[in-house]
N, C-alpha and C positions, 0 to 999 in steps of 0.2 A: 504494500500500500504506500501511497505517496508520503503519508505522515511518518512512516517507519523507515524510510530510506535515509542512510547516512548523508548528512548535509554536504560533506566534502565530496563524496562520491557523486551525489546528485548534481552539484555545480559543474564538476568535470564532465560528467556524462552529458548534461544539457548543452554545455559549450560545444562539445564534439558533434552532437546531433544538430545543433543550430547551424554550425559551419557546413555540415553535410547537406542540409536542406537548402541553404542559401546558395551554395556553390555548385550543386549538382543539378543538371537538367533532367529532372525526373520524368520519364516517359508517361504519357497519358494513354491508358489502354482504351482503345475504341471498342465499344460494345457492338456486336453484330445485331442487325435488325431482327426482331422476333418474327417468326413465321407462324402461319396457322397450324402447320403440322406440329410445331413445338408447343403451341397452346393446347393442342389435342394430345400432347405427350406421345406422339408417334413419329418424331422426325427421323428416326434411324431404323424403323422396322422394314426389313427387306421386302416382305410381301406387300406392304403399303406402297413403297416406292415402285415396285414392279407393276402393281395394278394401275398406278397413275401413268407410268411410262406406256403400258399397254394401251391405255385409253388414247393417248396422243399418237401412238404408232398406228392405230387404226384410222385410216384415212376417211372412213365413212361416218365417224362419230360427229356429234354436234359441235365440236370445237371449231369446225370449218377451217382448220389449218392445213388441210390436205396432207401432202407428203412431207411436211416440214421435218418431222422426226426421222422418218426413214431415209430421206435424202441426206440429212445431216449425218446419220450413222454410216451410210454408204460412203460419204466423203472421207470420214475418218478411217474406215476400213480399207478404202482404196489407197490412202496414204501409207498405211502400215502393211498392206499386202498388194504390192503393185502387180503381182502375177495373177491376181484374181480378176474375173470379168463380171462385176456386179452391174445390174441395170436397174434404173428407177422404175417403179411399178406401183400403181395405186390399188391393185387387187390382192395385196397380201392378206393372208389369214393370220390373225394374231391370237396366240393362246398364252395363258399363264399356267404354271404348275402342270406342265405337259408330262404325262406318264411315259417312262422309257421302258425298254424291253426288260431291264433288270429291276423294275419297280423304283427307279429313281424319278426325280422331278426336275424338269427344265424350267427355270424361273420364267423366262419369256421366249417363246418360239415364234419367229416371224417367217412365214414361208409361203411359197406357191408350188407349182408342180416341178419347177427346176431350180429354185433358188431358196436357200435357207440361212437364217441368221439365228444362231443359238446363243442366248444371252444368259450367263450365270451372274446374278446380281449379288455382290458382296459389299456389305457396309462394315461391320465389325467382325464378322466371322471369317475363318480361314477356308482354304480350298481342300483341306485334308479329306473330308468325307464326301467329296464330289467325284463321281466316276465320269471323267470327261470323255473317255473312250466310249462308254455306254451311251452318253448323250449323243455323240456323233453318229454312232452306228444305228441308233434308233431312228434317225431322221434322214441322213444323207446317203444317197445311192452313188455308185461309182461314177455315173454320168453327170452327177450334180456337183462333184468336188470343186471344180474351178469356179463355180458360182455360189459357193456356200462358205460360211466362216463361223467359227465359234468365238465368242467374245466373253472374257471375264471382265466384268465391270466393277471395279473397286474404288475406294476413296483414294488409294495410292496404287502403284503397280503391284500386282499380286504375283508372288513367285509360283509359277506353274512348272518350272523346270523339273524334269524327272517324273512328272505325272503321265501315266498312260493316256495317250490321246492328245497331249498338250501341243503336239506339232500342228494340230488343226485349230488351235485357239490363239488369240492375240489378247493383249491388254489394252483396254480403253478405260480411262478413269471417268468417274461420274462427272467430274469437273470439266474434263476435256469435252465430253459429250454435251453437257448442258451449255457450255460456252459456244460450241458450234451451233447448237439450236438457236441460241439468242442472237448470234451473229447473222444467221440466215433469216431471222424472223421478219425483217422489214417488209419485203414484198408480199408477205402473207397477211399483213395486218388489215388491208382494205376489206377483205372478205371475211375476216375472222370473227367469231363470236367473242365479243368484248369480255364477257364474264370469264371465259376459259383462258383468255390472254392474261387476265389478272391472276388466275390460278397458276398459270404457267410461270409467271414472274415470281410468285410465292414459292413454287417448287424450285426455281433456279436459286433463289436466296437460301432456301433450305439446304441445297446441295453445296452452296458456297460455305454456309455455316459449318456443315459437317466436314468439308474438305480442308478448311482453313483453320489453323491453330488459333487459339484465343490470344496468343502472344506472338509477336514478330521476333525475329532473331535478335535484333538490337535490344529489345526489351528483356529478353532472356539473358543476354550478355550483361546488361546493366545489373540485373538481380544477382548474377553470379559474382560480379566484381564487387558488389556492395552488400553481401549477405549479412555481415556483422552489423553494419550501420542500420540496415533495414530491420534486423531483429530488435535493435535498440529502440527504433522508432515505434515498432509494433508494440513492444513491451511498455513503452511510455504511454502510448495511446490506450492500452488496456488499463494501466494504472489510472489514467484520467477518467475512464468510464467508471471504474470502481469508486473513484473519488466522488463523482457526480451522484452515484446511487447511494453512497454512504451519507452524503450531505442531505439528500432528500429524507432519508430515514432519520437523521439527527433532528431535522426540523420537526418531525412528528413527535419526537421524544420531548421537545421543548414546548409543545402546545398542549394546554390543559384540555381535558375532556375528549381526547381523541386517542384511538388505538391504531397502531400501525398494522396493516393487513399483510401478512406473509403470503407470498405467492407460492403456488404449488411447484414442485420440482419440474423443470423443463417448460414452464409456461412461456407462451409467445409474447407475454407482456413484460418479460424480464428487462429488456432494454428499451421499454417504451413508457411505462406509467407505474405509479404507486398509488395506493388508496390510504387515506386517513379516515377511519370510521368513527362516527359519533358514538360515545358511550351511552347516550340517552336513547338512541334508536339506531340499530345497526343496518337499517335500510337507508340511512342518510350518511353521506361521506363526501370528502374532498377527493378529487382525482388530480394528481400532479403529473402532467404530461411533459416529460423531459427528453423525449426522443430526439428532438432537433438538436439539443446540446451535444449529443453523441455523434451527430452527423455533420458537424461543422457550422451550425448556425446558432447564434446566441439567443435562442427563443425558448420561452417557457410558457406553458398554458396551465392555468389553474381553473378547475371546474367544481361546481357542486353537482353531485350525482345522486340519483335516487334509484332504489332497486325494489323489486317485488311489490308489495301492497302500497308502499309509499308513492309509487308512480301515480296510481289512480287517486289516492287521497289528496295529494298536493294539487291536483287539477282544480280542486275547489278552494285552494288557498288564495285569499284575497290580499292579506297582509295590509300593511300601511303603505303610504306613499314612500318611495325610496328615499332614505335619508341622504344627506350630502355625501357620506362616505360610501354609499352604494350606487351612486349615479353612473359610475364608470363601468359597472358590471353589465354585461350583455345577458339578458334573459332569453332562454331558449324555449320555444313553444313545446309544451309537453306532447303535442300531437306528433312530434318527431321521435317519440319513444321507440326503442328497439326491443319490443317484446316486454321482457321483465326488467328493463332498466331504461333510464332516460337521464339526459343532462338538463339541469334546471337553469344554471347560470355559468358563465365563463368569462375570463379575461385573459388576453394574451399580453405577454411582456417581452420587450427587447432589452436584453441585459448588456451591460458593458463588462469588460474583463474583470473589473473589481467586484461586480455583482456575482460573477461566476465563481470567483475564488472564495467568496463568502456566501455560497448558495443557500445554506441552511438558514442563515440570518435573513436573507432576502425573502425566502418563502414564508418564514414566520411573520415578517413585517407585513407582507402583502395580504396574508390571510387575516391578520388582525385588523389591518386598516381598511381593506376592501370587501372582505367577505363575512367577517365575524358576526356583525349585527344581523344580517340576513340569515345566516346559518342558524343562529340562536332562535330567531323567529320561527324557522321551520321546525326546530326541535320542539318548541313549545306547541306549535300547531299539531304536529304528529302525536305528541303526548296526549293532547285533548281528544284526538280522534281514534285512539286505540280502543 
């Protein structure tokens, strides 16, 4: 805890950390845009990605993007297999989970009578359990060999060396493929179904998110070169968070008539709020919202909160006209209640650095000056309505 750290050590440590923060150009990590597949918690499921690909590979579907996907695939396959003779065609049959002779399953099979594209979709799984020779022999006849190809599509290049049948397969990454699709998209837009263009863009972003690391090489290098200093900064920040939480608790200890409510282990409120509960009525309390202080903003929110039966009872509370020391409080309509709880009044405060360093005193002063008289009126009212 901050209060228990040796002063000499703290001064030396802070001086070193301050120098590091001021003199180092700390990289800002860019967050990837969230996709609908991520929201649905299915960004990396191979069967989901395969089904979406299959929809767009089918030239007759309502996306109205025609042969965009198949022509993009042929372009890449031709670049990697110049000895093959693929031809564009809009009558391909597209299947997913196609059964093979040995009871295997081909993720996506695109074929006509003479031409076949066998796609094995890999996101995070390896190729060990896939019989590539079985896949090939189940689909391709000798006369079709020059117009057919097997494709292992992974986030990176998948090692297929040594696998039986691998001579008939090439690597195309998901990112290579989706980039080729997006590069070819322009001429197709005029006739395309706009809704499915939006879905396609979301799919492309999802592939970019999966294929791209969350950190760039220079950011990783910065962390490796400054590990010890970063540890010190993280440690100091954790100490600061504990200091804020301890100051909030200290404030409750110094306020008469209130009990500090202990959170259950693992509560999601741990780094957000604390409650000071009235000893007169445990359905009446203060809510101290300090979350912003832990996230870089000197803001504090103090609220009067009601729970259970007090929510309905206080709807009939008239009270007196707000006194001078209550005029700055914002009253919250109880119609906004959230089931068995509601906020009755609140006030937001912008603290200076001195206020933060003496947070317990700040909270005590504001509760006494801004809220105490209204809180006591509510205690009396609730006592009469019991």
